[in-house]
ROMITOR-456075 format. One record per residue (C-alpha): residue in one letter; chain; x, y, z. Coordinates in steps of 0.05 Angstrom, whole numbers, m for minus. Example, Ala and Ser with C-alpha at 12.3 -4.5 7.8 and 13.67 -1.06 7.14 Angstrom:
<r A, A, <246, m90, 156>> <r S, A, <273, m21, 143>> 
END
This chain:
<r M, A, <388, 211, 437>> <r R, A, <459, 207, 408>> <r T, A, <527, 189, 436>> <r A, A, <583, 244, 428>> <r E, A, <636, 205, 392>> <r D, A, <697, 235, 430>> <r S, A, <666, 232, 501>> <r G, A, <623, 167, 502>> <r K, A, <568, 210, 533>> <r V, A, <495, 206, 514>> <r V, A, <468, 270, 485>> <r Y, A, <396, 287, 481>> <r M, A, <366, 328, 427>> <r S, A, <305, 373, 440>> <r K, A, <244, 375, 399>> <r K, A, <266, 441, 368>> <r E, A, <337, 410, 349>> <r I, A, <301, 346, 321>> <r I, A, <258, 391, 276>> <r A, A, <314, 435, 258>> <r E, A, <354, 371, 235>> <r L, A, <296, 341, 193>> <r P, A, <312, 390, 128>> <r K, A, <382, 363, 128>> <r L, A, <361, 287, 123>> <r T, A, <352, 252, 53>> <r P, A, <287, 238, 28>> <r D, A, <299, 163, 46>> <r D, A, <314, 182, 115>> <r R, A, <251, 228, 127>> <r R, A, <211, 169, 93>> <r E, A, <240, 123, 146>> <r I, A, <225, 168, 203>> <r L, A, <154, 178, 178>> <r D, A, <143, 103, 174>> <r K, A, <167, 99, 244>> <r I, A, <118, 151, 268>> <r W, A, <64, 117, 230>> <r E, A, <84, 50, 268>> <r L, A, <85, 80, 334>> <r D, A, <19, 119, 326>> <r G, A, <m15, 71, 282>> <r G, A, <m33, 124, 234>> <r D, A, <m79, 156, 284>> <r W, A, <m44, 223, 279>> <r L, A, <m68, 231, 205>> <r D, A, <m139, 234, 225>> <r R, A, <m144, 287, 279>> <r G, A, <m205, 321, 254>> <r E, A, <m271, 319, 222>> <r L, A, <m280, 335, 147>> <r T, A, <m316, 399, 131>> <r R, A, <m381, 397, 96>> <r D, A, <m341, 421, 31>> <r E, A, <m290, 368, 39>> <r R, A, <m345, 314, 40>> <r M, A, <m380, 341, m17>> <r L, A, <m317, 340, m60>> <r I, A, <m300, 268, m38>> <r E, A, <m373, 245, m58>> <r Q, A, <m369, 281, m121>> <r R, A, <m302, 247, m140>> <r L, A, <m326, 183, m117>> <r A, A, <m387, 186, m162>> <r E, A, <m342, 208, m221>> <r H, A, <m304, 146, m210>> <r E, A, <m360, 104, m210>> <r K, A, <m385, 129, m273>> <r N, A, <m319, 121, m307>> <r P, A, <m272, 74, m267>> <r E, A, <m226, 63, m328>> <r A, A, <m200, 134, m324>> <r A, A, <m168, 119, m254>> <r I, A, <m93, 124, m254>> <r P, A, <m59, 67, m215>> <r W, A, <m27, 91, m149>> <r E, A, <40, 67, m173>> <r D, A, <38, 117, m235>> <r V, A, <15, 171, m188>> <r E, A, <72, 162, m140>> <r A, A, <122, 157, m194>> <r R, A, <99, 223, m223>> <r L, A, <100, 258, m158>> <r R, A, <168, 233, m139>> <r H, A, <192, 252, m209>> <r R, A, <165, 321, m197>> <r F, A, <184, 334, m129>> <r N, A, <245, 292, m113>> <r S, A, <288, 317, m174>> 
END
């Protein structure tokens, strides 16, 4: 919902219009929207399905590798910084 500046009327946007506007937003604006969706839905929207057998096996394999060599883990802050540098530049 937004207000048309010159008329003072409330203007509603359809879902299609909202989706079309998302690419025009800054990464910070999109993150704010994502945070709000997370807040409203409690994160449930991220877990709508069951893992496949292959996905479960991959997770188990990676967990076992980590347990064998925990010092090889990279702190989340480092991973996030790398991803931001790679994809936000």
